[in-house]
C-alpha positions, 0 to 999 in steps of 0.5 A: 113650821119655821120659827121666828129667828131672834136677831142681835145686830152688832154695829148700828151703822151698816147694821141698819139694813139688817135691822130693817129686815127684822122690823119688816119681815115676820120670820125674824125679830130684832131683839138687841143692838150693840154699838160703842156709840151711845148716840147711835143707839139713842137714834135707833130708839127714836127710830123704832119707837113703840114698835121696838119697845122690847129691843135691848141696847148695849154698848159692851159686846160681852154683855150683849152676847150674854144677855141679848137673847138672840139666836143669831148675831149679825156682825156689822162692826169694823171690817177688820174685826169680824173674825174674832167676834164671829168665833166668840158668837159661835162658841157662845151658841149663836149663828153668825152672819158676817159682813165684808170682810171675813178675816184679816189674816190667815191665822184668823181664817184658821180659827174661824174654820175651827169654830164653824166645824167644832160648834156646828153653828151656821156661818154665812158671809154677807157678800151682797154683790152675789145677789144683785138681779144681774148676778143672780140671773148670771148664776142661774143661767150658769148653774142650769148649764146654759152657759156650758163650762166656765172659760173666762170672766171679769169682775169689777168694783171701783168705788170713788171714795175720795169725797167721803173718805174723811167721814168714812175713816173717823176724821182721817184716823191713820189707825182706821181699818180703811187706812191700814188696808191694802188695795187688794183686801177689799176684793170680794165685791169684784171676785165674789159673784164669779166665785159664787157663780161657778161654785157648783159641785161636779158629779165627782164631788169636786168644787170649782174654786180659785187655785192660783192668783197673780196680783198686780198693784196699781199706783199710789196715786195723788188721790190716795195721798190726798185721802191719807189712805194707806192702800194704792189706787187699784189692785188687779188679780188674774185667777185660775180656777180648778176647772182651768178657767180664769177670771180677772178681778179689779177693785179700787177705792181712789180711782176717778169714777165708779163701776160695778160690772161682770162679764162671763164667757162659757163654752156655750156663750157669754153674759154681761151685766150693764155698764154704768152710764149705759142709758138704761131707763127703768132701773139700775144698770144692776138690773140689766144683762146682755146674753149671747148664748146659742150653741144649742137650739134649746138655749139659743137666745141673743138679747138684752133684758132687765131681770128681777129674778123672784124679786119680792116687793119687799126686796125691791125696797132694800139697798144695793138693788135689793141684794141686802134683803136676800142676804138676810132672808137666806140666812134666816131660811138656812137657820130654819133648815131650808135649802137657801143660797148662802155663802159658807165660811169656805167659800167666803175664804175662797173669795177673800184669798183672791186678794190676800194671796194676790197681794203676796203675789204682787209683793213677791213677784210670783204667782201664788197657790190659793190653799183650800181651807176645807182641808184641815191639814192644809190650813194647819200650816197657816195657824200662826200666819199673821201677815197683814198691814194692820199693826194691831194684828200682824205683830212681827209679820207686818206687811206694808200698806202698799208696795210703793212706800206710801203712808197714810198722809201728813198730820197737816193733810189729816187736819184739813180733811177733818175740817172739811168733814165738818163743813155744812153739807151741800143743799139739795139744789147744789147736789143736783146742779153738780150732777147736771154739770157732771152729766153734761160733761159726760155727754160732751165726752161721748 
């Protein structure tokens, strides 16, 4: 019989969705929350009320780790600080579910792998974009052999953060992790579902994984400058897999628009997720795929359909089209010894290395080999490699925020953004009027 897993959550913001899972599902119990912001903890106390009377609250992480009583810790803190805390948790005997990103440099990646291997604790990477209805169905069809051998794919994650950047970066703080990050690093939403899809092991034991990458950096555009962001507008990686297939990964935070989209070609056909603004009625475009598979009479079909693969009523109530439910559910199942579809530490690094080595490729103007950190001898070569754009982590190996000489803006601009952040938000009617105008203009463009 499966035991109830006791969960502690570090990070009361993004961690809210993991807390909701524990409050709604009988296989997990929320026992502790840690955040440096006391106001956020007070808000959680009010939110959970009597139902959460036994939850412990901490502002100090070491106190939280020692006294939470948790079996497992969810890391939903700042994205550039996940690895050090993951190592601490595992060495304290806690399983770990880490939010995006897994590491910030290769030194952290070595230490993270060491901790997983030496402690035997479970480490799962919460790349929720692998668990959209569309990407789950694409993965199922590929792993069942219906697509044949993987030949080519594309992954796209473009998030227009300009309207909310000041709030996301604590008032345009130039030291905030989002402002000291290369455009290449936030790559696992675009590359992750493709890496996860083709991961299946061959009969000879070989794991299909990224082995080479060529990166191209987009402009440090006016939107990035206005945001006081350090990274360029967009990054693109062309990735070669160990089976000879290739895929393109595109991601950016200061382009004028939003897009989540995946496309894959196999020897037996192709599958594509729906684009935004496709007019899909009845759900998010993330629920729809287009299939053209027909090399075999057994698998022949050519259709577009909405798919909710094994999606429970509970999952449909969670964010990111239900994918947030799966990362928690599969993590808990894994702890209980079940065969659950999760992303382990090595696959997480395969996803992240697409961007990390893609940036090195762009800076050096050459294709880079992506190392396999499953091999301890290979990863040992990177034990002291702190290359990254974060001054707090890089030391004397500091990389630029971007390859164009851009910085994180002027103090005058940051002051403006901080003032803008505290303005009275738009009313419901104003938001809907703006959406109406935007959609009207879109129809005219089409």
